[in-house]
Structures are given as structure tokens and as C-alpha cells.
FINU-246437 format. One record per residue (C-alpha): x, y, z. Coordinates in steps of 0.05 Angstrom, whole numbers, padded with zeros to 5 digits, always signed. Example, Ala and Ser with C-alpha at 12.3 -4.5 7.8 and 13.67 -1.06 7.14 Angstrom:
// FINU-246437
+00246-00090+00156/+00273-00021+00143/
// end
This chain:
// FINU-246437
+00145-00338+00181/+00089-00298+00213/+00055-00236+00186/+00007-00189+00221/-00028-00128+00194/-00066-00107+00256/-00088-00158+00307/-00033-00187+00350/-00040-00254+00385/+00003-00259+00448/+00037-00327+00453/+00030-00366+00518/+00102-00390+00516/+00168-00353+00509/+00196-00299+00553/+00213-00227+00537/+00286-00221+00521/+00335-00166+00500/+00347-00143+00429/+00411-00178+00406/+00420-00140+00341/+00389-00085+00299/+00404-00086+00225/+00384-00045+00165/+00378-00081+00098/+00358-00055+00029/+00349-00079-00042/+00410-00057-00082/+00395-00047-00157/+00453-00092-00178/+00473-00133-00116/+00402-00149-00094/+00383-00155-00020/+00441-00134+00026/+00453-00114+00098/+00478-00042+00096/+00488-00033+00171/+00482-00076+00233/+00497-00068+00307/+00536-00106+00331/+00575-00117+00266/+00571-00185+00233/+00519-00212+00282/+00477-00236+00222/+00523-00270+00173/+00517-00260+00098/+00501-00334+00089/+00444-00331+00139/+00416-00267+00110/+00419-00295+00039/+00378-00355+00062/+00322-00312+00090/+00326-00249+00048/+00264-00269+00009/+00224-00260+00074/+00260-00195+00093/+00257-00157+00027/+00187-00180+00009/+00136-00175-00046/+00085-00119-00047/+00032-00160-00010/+00073-00163+00054/+00100-00093+00055/+00081-00043+00110/+00065-00100+00158/+00106-00133+00213/+00143-00196+00192/+00171-00247+00242/+00220-00300+00218/+00238-00354+00269/+00303-00392+00259/+00342-00442+00300/+00382-00389+00338/+00347-00324+00321/+00279-00292+00316/+00279-00233+00268/+00225-00180+00268/+00220-00130+00211/+00175-00080+00176/+00189-00080+00100/+00179-00013+00066/+00177+00008-00007/+00182+00080-00029/+00160+00091-00101/+00196+00148-00137/+00226+00156-00206/+00291+00182-00176/+00309+00111-00153/+00337+00056-00197/+00278+00011-00216/+00233+00069-00194/+00230+00044-00122/+00271+00040-00058/+00261-00023-00015/+00287-00028+00056/+00274-00064+00122/+00295-00045+00192/+00299-00109+00233/+00307-00129+00305/+00340-00196+00321/+00326-00232+00387/+00336-00302+00414/+00295-00355+00379/+00254-00372+00441/+00241-00299+00461/+00175-00262+00453/+00179-00204+00403/+00107-00180+00401/+00125-00122+00448/+00174-00095+00396/+00125-00093+00338/+00102-00022+00349/+00174+00000+00360/+00198-00030+00294/+00139+00002+00258/+00151+00071+00288/+00226+00067+00277/+00215+00047+00204/+00167+00106+00194/+00220+00152+00223/+00273+00127+00175/+00224+00132+00117/+00210+00205+00133/+00285+00218+00137/+00295+00186+00069/+00239+00224+00036/+00265+00289+00066/+00339+00285+00046/+00355+00216+00017/+00383+00196+00085/+00383+00121+00069/+00398+00118-00005/+00457+00166-00013/+00509+00110-00004/+00528+00132+00066/+00474+00094+00105/+00523+00052+00144/+00562+00112+00171/+00500+00151+00190/+00459+00093+00217/+00511+00059+00262/+00506+00110+00319/+00430+00112+00314/+00422+00037+00316/+00472+00032+00374/+00434+00085+00413/+00366+00052+00401/+00389-00019+00420/+00426+00004+00483/+00369+00048+00509/+00312+00000+00492/+00348-00057+00527/+00365-00014+00587/+00302+00028+00598/+00252+00007+00545/+00251+00078+00516/+00292+00119+00467/+00285+00189+00437/+00308+00203+00366/+00319+00277+00354/+00355+00279+00287/+00317+00298+00224/+00255+00340+00212/+00214+00309+00268/+00232+00279+00336/+00208+00208+00351/+00200+00173+00418/+00206+00098+00418/+00177+00058+00476/+00171-00017+00487/+00098-00032+00506/+00089-00089+00555/+00037-00137+00527/+00000-00171+00584/-00041-00235+00578/-00114-00228+00594/-00127-00242+00668/-00169-00303+00685/-00243-00297+00697/-00264-00269+00765/-00308-00314+00808/-00361-00293+00859/-00324-00324+00918/-00256-00292+00903/-00231-00233+00944/-00197-00173+00911/-00140-00141+00949/-00102-00077+00931/-00028-00092+00922/-00010-00021+00903/-00044+00047+00907/-00099+00061+00857/-00069+00109+00805/-00096+00179+00807/-00136+00184+00743/-00208+00192+00721/-00236+00122+00731/-00304+00102+00705/-00365+00106+00750/-00367+00031+00764/-00295+00031+00789/-00309+00091+00833/-00369+00055+00864/-00333-00011+00873/-00264+00007+00899/-00286+00033+00968/-00309-00038+00985/-00245-00073+00964/-00212-00086+01031/-00180-00155+01022/-00237-00190+01058/-00301-00176+01019/-00312-00226+00963/-00338-00205+00895/-00411-00223+00909/-00410-00183+00974/-00378-00123+00940/-00433-00125+00888/-00486-00123+00943/-00452-00069+00984/-00437-00024+00924/-00506-00036+00892/-00471-00052+00826/-00492-00110+00780/-00450-00172+00794/-00421-00179+00724/-00400-00106+00723/-00363-00116+00789/-00327-00176+00759/-00307-00136+00697/-00282-00079+00741/-00241-00125+00785/-00213-00162+00724/-00191-00095+00695/-00156-00076+00760/-00121-00144+00761/-00098-00133+00689/-00064-00068+00709/-00031-00099+00769/-00069-00057+00820/-00108-00115+00851/-00093-00188+00867/-00145-00242+00880/-00139-00282+00944/-00184-00336+00975/-00240-00317+01022/-00215-00313+01094/-00252-00355+01145/-00229-00382+01212/-00248-00452+01189/-00200-00447+01129/-00141-00494+01123/-00074-00473+01093/-00008-00509+01082/+00061-00482+01070/+00099-00482+01004/+00174-00489+00992/+00178-00413+00991/+00172-00412+01066/+00248-00420+01070/+00255-00351+01037/+00225-00320+01099/+00284-00347+01139/+00335-00323+01088/+00312-00258+01057/+00319-00198+01104/+00278-00152+01059/+00221-00203+01058/+00226-00209+01133/+00220-00133+01143/+00162-00129+01094/+00127-00188+01128/+00132-00161+01199/+00106-00093+01179/+00048-00123+01141/+00024-00174+01193/+00034-00130+01254/-00027-00113+01296/+00005-00047+01314/+00056-00005+01277/+00087+00017+01343/+00112-00052+01362/+00125-00106+01311/+00120-00181+01324/+00182-00224+01325/+00203-00263+01263/+00206-00326+01306/+00132-00321+01324/+00110-00306+01253/+00152-00363+01226/+00124-00412+01278/+00052-00394+01258/+00067-00405+01184/+00103-00470+01198/+00043-00495+01239/-00003-00488+01179/-00015-00560+01158/-00071-00601+01129/-00126-00611+01180/-00106-00550+01221/-00154-00492+01215/-00139-00419+01228/-00184-00425+01289/-00140-00480+01316/-00078-00437+01306/-00110-00378+01341/-00126-00422+01402/-00056-00450+01402/-00015-00386+01391/-00062-00329+01412/-00039-00280+01357/-00060-00215+01392/-00012-00231+01449/+00043-00240+01396/+00023-00174+01363/+00002-00212+01300/-00060-00198+01258/-00079-00269+01236/-00119-00243+01176/-00061-00202+01151/-00015-00261+01165/-00056-00304+01117/-00061-00248+01065/+00014-00238+01064/+00028-00312+01060/-00019-00320+01000/+00009-00258+00964/+00081-00281+00973/+00062-00354+00959/+00090-00376+01026/+00025-00413+01039/-00033-00438+00997/-00105-00451+01012/-00127-00523+01019/-00198-00524+00991/-00255-00572+01007/-00290-00603+00947/-00356-00639+00964/-00370-00700+00921/-00436-00738+00921/-00433-00814+00918/-00505-00825+00898/-00562-00785+00868/-00603-00776+00931/-00582-00705+00952/-00616-00640+00932/-00547-00612+00917/-00527-00668+00871/-00518-00623+00810/-00467-00580+00847/-00430-00634+00884/-00388-00661+00827/-00321-00645+00858/-00309-00589+00808/-00331-00533+00855/-00299-00517+00922/-00339-00502+00984/-00327-00426+00978/-00357-00425+00909/-00418-00466+00930/-00431-00422+00990/-00430-00359+00947/-00475-00388+00894/-00526-00413+00945/-00520-00355+00993/-00503-00392+01058/-00444-00391+01105/-00390-00443+01103/-00411-00470+01171/-00483-00477+01148/-00461-00513+01085/-00415-00560+01124/-00469-00576+01175/-00517-00594+01119/-00466-00637+01082/-00445-00673+01145/-00517-00698+01154/-00516-00726+01083/-00480-00793+01086/-00477-00795+01010/-00428-00737+01008/-00353-00742+01020/-00305-00683+01025/-00241-00680+00985/-00184-00634+01007/-00136-00607+00956/
// end
């Protein structure tokens, strides 16, 4: 069983899944913990509920906090509530509104919904004994049905019965994006939302063109490097920007198994041709684009491909071709990792094989060609490709 009062830790495993059942349970003064209403009916058996009821109708220490119980076939999320009043038997009314999902599904995105839904029911109960008048099953069934159907379908639901209206919405919980490196290149994958962005974002975004790396953006925008990284990381978090490798004509790429999708998916084909075209008036042919992707192999640079195919004649923008391939995972960058074999080079501390050539060039402030020329003269250095 898991309990959280405020801070939520997002698990790395498990996928978001639908709500399989919503049930309302309460503490009956004579029968003890019971399920008064559930949708669909009999999804949670009496035997199963009896075995976990101690975690559902809980002690005072765990009330008004989200409770997650993970079983073999189910994961149950609830928010136990206790209303103290002398009008109730035993001077209190205990209830819990629970969502049941698959046991391997993430439920953290439903925590705020369960909390808000429980608060809504509590206000209904305090207003007119909505839950404790013995007719909870009849009144709750259509509400639970509406909530489950709409949350599973659209992620939102509006409850208008009672003294106040309540809007339920499933909040998508994203994992923190990875750290942004100096040599990485941010690229807009959707339009920047029209809202009042902070000053740093306003200064940085004009220089995000899909080809300037983070260190260059910092220099062009006159913004401190770490602030640019934080800004780009924030844009990645919201799905506005993706990070791609630095484009250079000496780069080497290789295809992935997803290349076959380009030959099968007509929507992907249309999207690709429009993206990589040098002119919107006349698009390249799918055959030519596919041939260029298929020719991307280890040891073949973009410069080699340009000499071989002459992309402008084919109406292909080679830089956009690489961008699209990376974004759609049709190709991947093959990086060079310098490794020193002895301790005679001035770069020995950096040449451990952990940093790629792009990263070293950015940190030292030289071009890739200058770095390669220097390393080629050092016979103690070998280059690994991966």
C-alpha cells in the first residue's frame, strides 16, 4: 500500500491505462465496511473487498490522503474521508470513493481527480445527506457511470448536480526531461503557444532554428549558458521543442528499422516530402528521398551523400532531410568517441571515450574539423564509432 499527503513520485515503469471501475464504499454502523455502489456492477467482489477493506476504510492517520493498494489483478486508488457529526451513528460517517485500474497501470494522474471528486461528494453529503440517506446506490450509479465514461474518453467531466458545479480533469504527469548539453540542438516541433513567456524564453527562442546548438544560442542571445539550458529543458518538457544532434557535413548517420515505415505509411510519406523539400512549389519524389536515407551507412558522411546524389537537383534540402529522419527515428547519428591509449596527450582528461566529438568541440571551442585534424596527428588516440 502507498500513501501520499502532498509530494507525488512518478514511477518510471507502468503505462497510463483506463479506469476499469469506480466504486463507493462506506462504513456501515452494523455491517462494517461495504461497497454501496460500483460501476460496472460486481467488478470488485465482496471477498476481494473484505480482504482489503482495512486499507480502504482506514484509521484517522490516513484519512484525507490518497491511498493506493496494488493487488495481483487490480490497482485501487482512493481518498478516505470521515465526516464528524452527532447525527450519524457512532458520531461519524466514513466513506471512500475509489478508482480501480489494471495492476500494472500508472494511477498518479488520477490522484487529483479522486481527491476533487471526493470533496464534491462530501459537500453534497454535508448539504443534504446525499450519501447517508440509504439511497446512495440509486443516486450514485448514473454519476459514477458518467464520470468513468467521460474520463476514459476525453479525460474531462463536468458534475453539475448539487450546490456547486465541479470540473474533473485528468492531469498528464510528465517525467522530467533529461539534462540539456551544450552541443545539443533544439528544434521546434510545434508552434510556441501564445502566452506571456518569461524574459529569458523571449530572448532565446528567436535563435532556435534547428541548427544552432545550445552554446551558440547562449552566445547569440547574450544569455548565461545555464539559463539557456533551463529554458530549453522547459520547452522540451512541454513538448514544444525536441533535441537533435548538431548538423555537420562530416556527420555519419545510419538507418533504423523504422525506415520501412516510410515505404508503407502514406501520411508519413506526405509529411516527409513536404518537410524535406527545397521548394514548396515542387516536391521531391519519394524514390529519391528513400534512396538518400537508404544510403546512410557507417563510414558514409553527409558530404559523401551530397556528392553522390546532388540533393538540390533532386529538390531535397539535405539538412531538413537529416532533421526529419532524426525526429521520426528513421535514422540515428553515429557519433565519434576519441579514446587515448596512453597518457601523453594534452587532451588526456577528456579522451576517455565517455564524450563524443560534438561535446568535446563545444567545450573546447573548436570546429569538428580542427579537432579531428589535431587528433589524427596524435597516434595515441583512436576513434570509436557508435
